[in-house]
PADOLO-317273 format. One line per 8 residues: number of its first residue (from 0); their letters; for each residue x, y, z of C-alpha. Coordinates in steps of 0.25 Angstrom, whole numbers, plus 5000, padded with zeros to 4 digits. Layout:
% PADOLO-317273
NUM	A	X,Y,Z  ...
//
This chain:
% PADOLO-317273
0	MQLICRAA	4419,4733,5300  4422,4748,5300  4433,4745,5311  4439,4734,5302  4439,4744,5290  4446,4755,5297  4456,4745,5302  4459,4740,5288
8	ICRVIGNL	4460,4754,5283  4470,4758,5294  4478,4746,5290  4478,4750,5276  4482,4764,5279  4493,4759,5289  4498,4750,5277  4498,4762,5268
16	RSSFPSIL	4506,4771,5278  4516,4760,5280  4518,4758,5265  4518,4772,5259  4532,4775,5265  4537,4764,5256  4533,4770,5243  4545,4778,5238
24	RFNSRSYC	4558,4785,5242  4563,4798,5235  4577,4803,5236  4586,4813,5231  4596,4804,5223  4596,4805,5208  4586,4797,5201  4597,4790,5193
32	NDSESEEM	4604,4786,5206  4609,4771,5206  4605,4769,5220  4591,4770,5217  4590,4754,5217  4594,4755,5231  4581,4763,5234  4573,4754,5226
40	ASPKTIPV	4578,4742,5235  4575,4749,5248  4566,4743,5259  4551,4743,5255  4547,4753,5266  4553,4766,5263  4548,4779,5268  4545,4790,5258
48	VSTFASPF	4556,4800,5263  4563,4813,5258  4577,4810,5256  4581,4821,5247  4590,4832,5253  4582,4842,5260  4586,4857,5263  4584,4853,5277
56	EDSPPIDA	4594,4843,5282  4586,4838,5293  4573,4835,5286  4567,4822,5291  4563,4812,5280  4548,4813,5276  4540,4800,5277  4528,4801,5267
64	GSSLRKPL	4520,4792,5276  4522,4802,5288  4510,4809,5294  4518,4821,5298  4509,4833,5297  4513,4844,5287  4507,4858,5287  4495,4858,5278
72	SLWPGMYH	4500,4868,5269  4512,4859,5265  4506,4845,5265  4502,4841,5251  4491,4831,5254  4489,4817,5252  4484,4816,5238  4498,4814,5231
80	SPVTNALW	4507,4802,5228  4516,4796,5239  4528,4803,5231  4522,4817,5232  4518,4815,5246  4532,4811,5250  4538,4823,5242  4529,4833,5247
88	QARSSIFE	4531,4829,5262  4546,4830,5260  4544,4844,5254  4534,4848,5265  4544,4845,5276  4554,4855,5270  4543,4865,5268  4539,4864,5283
96	RLLDSSVD	4554,4867,5286  4554,4879,5276  4540,4884,5281  4545,4884,5296  4549,4899,5293  4538,4908,5288  4534,4910,5273  4540,4924,5276
104	SPPQSQLL	4554,4918,5277  4564,4923,5266  4565,4917,5253  4578,4909,5249  4589,4920,5248  4600,4912,5241  4598,4901,5230  4605,4888,5232
112	SKTPGQSR	4612,4880,5221  4607,4866,5220  4611,4854,5211  4600,4845,5204  4605,4834,5214  4600,4841,5226  4585,4841,5221  4586,4827,5214
120	TSILYSFS	4575,4818,5220  4569,4805,5216  4558,4796,5220  4557,4781,5219  4544,4774,5217  4545,4760,5222  4534,4754,5214  4540,4740,5213
128	DDYILREQ	4539,4737,5228  4529,4747,5233  4515,4743,5230  4508,4755,5237  4516,4765,5228  4514,4757,5216  4499,4757,5218  4499,4772,5220
136	YRDPWNGV	4506,4774,5206  4500,4763,5198  4490,4766,5187  4480,4757,5182  4489,4752,5171  4501,4749,5181  4509,4761,5177  4512,4773,5186
144	RIGKLLED	4502,4784,5187  4508,4795,5179  4500,4806,5186  4505,4802,5200  4520,4802,5194  4518,4816,5188  4513,4820,5202  4526,4814,5209
152	LDALAGTI	4535,4820,5199  4529,4834,5202  4531,4832,5217  4545,4827,5216  4549,4839,5207  4543,4848,5217  4552,4842,5228  4564,4843,5219
160	SFKHCADD	4561,4857,5216  4559,4860,5231  4572,4853,5234  4580,4862,5225  4573,4875,5229  4575,4873,5244  4585,4881,5251  4593,4878,5264
168	DSTTRPLL	4587,4889,5272  4574,4885,5279  4571,4899,5283  4568,4903,5269  4554,4901,5263  4552,4890,5253  4549,4891,5238  4536,4886,5232
176	LVTASVDK	4539,4877,5220  4528,4875,5209  4528,4866,5197  4528,4875,5185  4529,4865,5174  4532,4851,5170  4539,4848,5157  4534,4837,5148
184	MVLKKPIR	4535,4823,5154  4536,4811,5144  4534,4797,5149  4546,4789,5144  4541,4775,5148  4529,4770,5156  4531,4770,5171  4528,4757,5178
192	VDTDLKIG	4522,4756,5192  4529,4742,5195  4543,4748,5194  4550,4758,5203  4549,4772,5198  4558,4784,5201  4556,4799,5199  4567,4809,5202
200	GAVTWVGR	4571,4823,5198  4580,4835,5201  4580,4850,5197  4587,4852,5184  4585,4867,5181  4582,4880,5190  4578,4893,5185  4576,4906,5194
208	SSLEIQMV	4563,4901,5200  4560,4888,5193  4567,4874,5192  4565,4861,5184  4565,4847,5190  4568,4835,5181  4560,4823,5185  4563,4809,5180
216	VTQPPSGD	4554,4797,5182  4562,4783,5180  4558,4769,5181  4567,4756,5179  4564,4750,5165  4560,4737,5173  4556,4733,5187  4571,4731,5190
224	SETGDSVA	4575,4744,5198  4590,4741,5195  4589,4743,5180  4589,4758,5181  4579,4769,5179  4574,4774,5166  4567,4787,5164  4551,4786,5162
232	LTANFTFV	4548,4801,5163  4555,4815,5165  4549,4828,5169  4554,4842,5171  4546,4850,5182  4548,4865,5183  4545,4871,5197  4545,4886,5200
240	ARDSKTGK	4548,4892,5214  4539,4902,5221  4542,4910,5234  4533,4904,5244  4529,4918,5249  4528,4927,5237  4524,4916,5227  4534,4923,5217
248	SAPVNRLV	4545,4915,5210  4557,4912,5218  4572,4908,5214  4576,4893,5216  4589,4887,5219  4600,4886,5208  4603,4873,5201  4617,4868,5199
256	PQTEQEKA	4618,4855,5191  4630,4846,5194  4630,4836,5183  4630,4836,5168  4616,4830,5168  4611,4840,5177  4616,4851,5169  4610,4845,5156
264	LRAEAEAR	4597,4844,5164  4598,4859,5167  4600,4863,5153  4588,4855,5148  4580,4862,5159  4584,4875,5155  4580,4872,5141  4567,4868,5145
272	DMRRKKER	4565,4880,5153  4568,4889,5141  4558,4880,5133  4547,4882,5143  4549,4897,5142  4548,4897,5127  4536,4889,5128  4529,4898,5138
280	EQQRKEFE	4533,4910,5128  4527,4902,5116  4514,4899,5124  4513,4914,5127  4514,4917,5112  4503,4907,5108  4493,4916,5114  4498,4928,5106
288	PGHRLHGD	4491,4932,5093  4499,4928,5081  4504,4915,5087  4505,4903,5077  4493,4896,5085  4485,4908,5082  4488,4908,5068  4489,4894,5064
296	GNRLRDLL	4475,4892,5059  4478,4880,5050  4483,4871,5062  4470,4875,5070  4461,4873,5058  4467,4859,5055  4466,4855,5070  4452,4860,5071
304	REGRVLCD	4446,4855,5058  4445,4840,5062  4440,4844,5076  4428,4852,5070  4424,4841,5061  4423,4832,5074  4415,4844,5081  4406,4847,5069
312	MPALADRD	4405,4834,5061  4408,4823,5071  4402,4812,5062  4412,4816,5051  4424,4817,5060  4436,4808,5062  4431,4796,5071  4445,4796,5077
320	SILMKDTG	4444,4811,5082  4439,4817,5094  4438,4831,5099  4447,4836,5110  4436,4840,5119  4430,4826,5119  4443,4820,5125  4443,4828,5138
328	LENALICQ	4441,4824,5153  4441,4833,5165  4442,4831,5180  4442,4841,5192  4446,4842,5206  4447,4851,5218  4462,4853,5222  4463,4847,5236
336	PQQRNLHG	4474,4850,5247  4479,4836,5245  4484,4839,5231  4492,4851,5235  4507,4853,5236  4516,4859,5246  4512,4873,5242  4497,4871,5243
344	RIFGGFLM	4495,4870,5227  4491,4858,5219  4504,4852,5214  4507,4850,5199  4509,4835,5201  4495,4833,5205  4490,4841,5193  4498,4833,5184
352	HRAFELAF	4493,4820,5190  4479,4824,5188  4481,4829,5174  4488,4816,5170  4477,4808,5176  4466,4816,5168  4475,4815,5155  4476,4800,5156
360	STCYAFVG	4461,4798,5158  4459,4807,5146  4468,4800,5137  4462,4786,5142  4448,4791,5139  4453,4796,5125  4461,4784,5120  4453,4773,5127
368	QTPCFLEV	4466,4766,5131  4475,4768,5143  4484,4780,5139  4500,4780,5140  4505,4793,5146  4517,4799,5138  4520,4813,5143  4515,4826,5149
376	DHVDFLRP	4518,4839,5143  4524,4851,5149  4515,4856,5161  4515,4870,5166  4508,4873,5179  4501,4886,5176  4494,4889,5189  4494,4883,5203
384	VDVGDFLR	4482,4874,5208  4478,4876,5222  4470,4868,5232  4456,4869,5230  4457,4873,5215  4446,4866,5206  4455,4859,5196  4449,4854,5183
392	FKSCVLYT	4457,4845,5174  4453,4844,5159  4459,4835,5149  4458,4832,5134  4465,4825,5123  4472,4837,5116  4476,4829,5104  4482,4815,5099
400	QLDDPKQP	4494,4812,5091  4492,4800,5082  4504,4801,5073  4511,4789,5080  4501,4777,5079  4510,4770,5089  4509,4781,5100  4497,4791,5098
408	LINIEVAA	4498,4802,5108  4486,4808,5116  4488,4822,5122  4480,4826,5134  4478,4839,5140  4474,4841,5154  4471,4855,5159  4470,4858,5174
416	HVTRPELR	4460,4870,5177  4459,4877,5190  4444,4880,5191  4438,4891,5200  4423,4890,5200  4421,4901,5210  4430,4910,5200  4424,4904,5187
424	SSEVSNTF	4438,4902,5183  4446,4890,5177  4461,4891,5174  4471,4881,5169  4481,4877,5179  4489,4866,5170  4488,4859,5157  4494,4846,5155
432	YFTFTVHP	4497,4838,5142  4498,4823,5143  4502,4813,5131  4497,4799,5131  4497,4787,5121  4491,4773,5122  4497,4760,5123  4502,4753,5109
440	EALEGGLT	4493,4741,5112  4481,4750,5112  4485,4756,5098  4487,4742,5093  4473,4738,5097  4468,4749,5087  4466,4761,5097  4464,4774,5089
448	IRKVLPAT	4467,4787,5096  4458,4798,5092  4462,4812,5086  4458,4823,5096  4453,4836,5089  4451,4850,5094  4437,4856,5092  4440,4871,5094
456	EEEARHVL	4451,4881,5090  4456,4882,5105  4458,4867,5106  4465,4867,5092  4474,4878,5097  4477,4870,5110  4480,4858,5102  4490,4865,5093
464	ERYDAENL	4497,4872,5105  4499,4858,5111  4504,4852,5097  4514,4863,5097  4518,4862,5112  4521,4847,5109  4529,4849,5097  4537,4861,5104
472	V	4552,4856,5106
//
C-alpha cells in the first residue's frame, strides 16, 4: 500500500510539473495590443518564459518549471503564485549576471533615457482553458482571489521598475528597488475566474530616486476573447531605488514619453507626487498643538456620545450599534524564507495579500453575508519586514457609511505590527484600509448593517482622521 501511494503521489507531481508551464505567458507588448487574441489562441502547453527585452541580449528564456538552482540569497522561495515565481525567476537570472562582479563594483555612472514602451510588460492568465491555473486563483464564490491578484500586481510592478532601472553595463552593481507606496485601487467591476485575465503596466513617471508604475487589470466583458478588453482595476505603485552597497537613495534612469497618452500619464503622475508630498506635510502638522483635530472638540464629543452610551448603558443603547473594539480579528505569523523577495525582505505583495484576507474575514464576520470588495486605499510601506520577524495583523471595522441604502460601505482597517518579544517592542509596519459592500440581494432580504462606534477619544480621533482622508481631493 505504501508503495502504491508513493507511486500515485509521484504521478500527481509529474502531472503538475508537466501542466504548470502551460499556465500563462507574459510579454512586453502593450496590454492594448490587437495581437493579444493570437496569444489566447496559442497551443495549450506554453512554458512560462520571460520575453521582455533584457539588458543582456543573450539571456536565455526562463522556464518557471525549471529546477535550475539559484543562489539561496536570490531565490524567493515557493510560497508565491505561479506569476510571482515566474517574474522573480526572470529577475534572478539578471541579478546573477549583475552579481558576477563584486558588490564593491562601481555604481552606474551615467543615467540612461528610456521610454515607457521599454518597460511595458503584461501577463495573460489563460483561465478559460487552463484548469490548474483557474483552481489556483478561484475563491469559494467562483471569483478571482483579490489577495493573490494584489500580490501579482506588486510583483509585476517590481519587474517593470527593475527593467527601467537596469543599465547596459554588467560591471556596475545593481540597485535595490523597494515598494514605497500604492495609490488607492478601486475595483470597477467583479473579476471572474472563468474568463481570461490580463494585467499590464509601464513606468509613467520618474523622480530622482523614485518612479511610478501604472498597472491595469483588464478582462473581456464576456467569455469571448475577441470582444476586446475592459478595465477592471487600475493601480499606481511607487518604488524607490537604493544603492545595494550603501543603502542610500540612488538616482534612476530618465523617462522620455513618446506619445500624447504617455505625456498625459506623466503629468497625472507628477500631480499625484505633489499631492503625496502635501499629504505627508499635513500628516506631520496633525501632531502639532493647535491643529484642527486637537481643537475640534465638538466633532469628538458628537462621535463619542453614542459610543459611551453603549459602553456605560448597553441596555439603553441603539440595538443596531456596536463598539469598534468588538469587531476586531487578529492573526499572527513568523515570516519565513519562502515569503521573501530577491533582496531578502518580505515583499509588499505578500503583506497586501495577507491583509486583504483578514479584512475580508473581518467584514464577513461583521455583516454575516459574503462581502463585495470595492477598493483599497493608499498604502505607505513604512518599514521593511525581515525574514524571522514576528508579524501580527490586527483588524477592525473602523466605521460604516449607511447614507446610500442600496450600497452601504464597510471600512476595514488592518494594521501589521512587527513584534519583537525579546526587545519588548512592537512597531507598525503597514496600515491598510479596505472598503467593502454587500450584494443587493442580501439587502433586499432585510439585512441590516450595524453602525460602528468608537469607545475612546483615541479611537474617535482616528475615525475623524480617516473621514478627512477619504474626503480629501
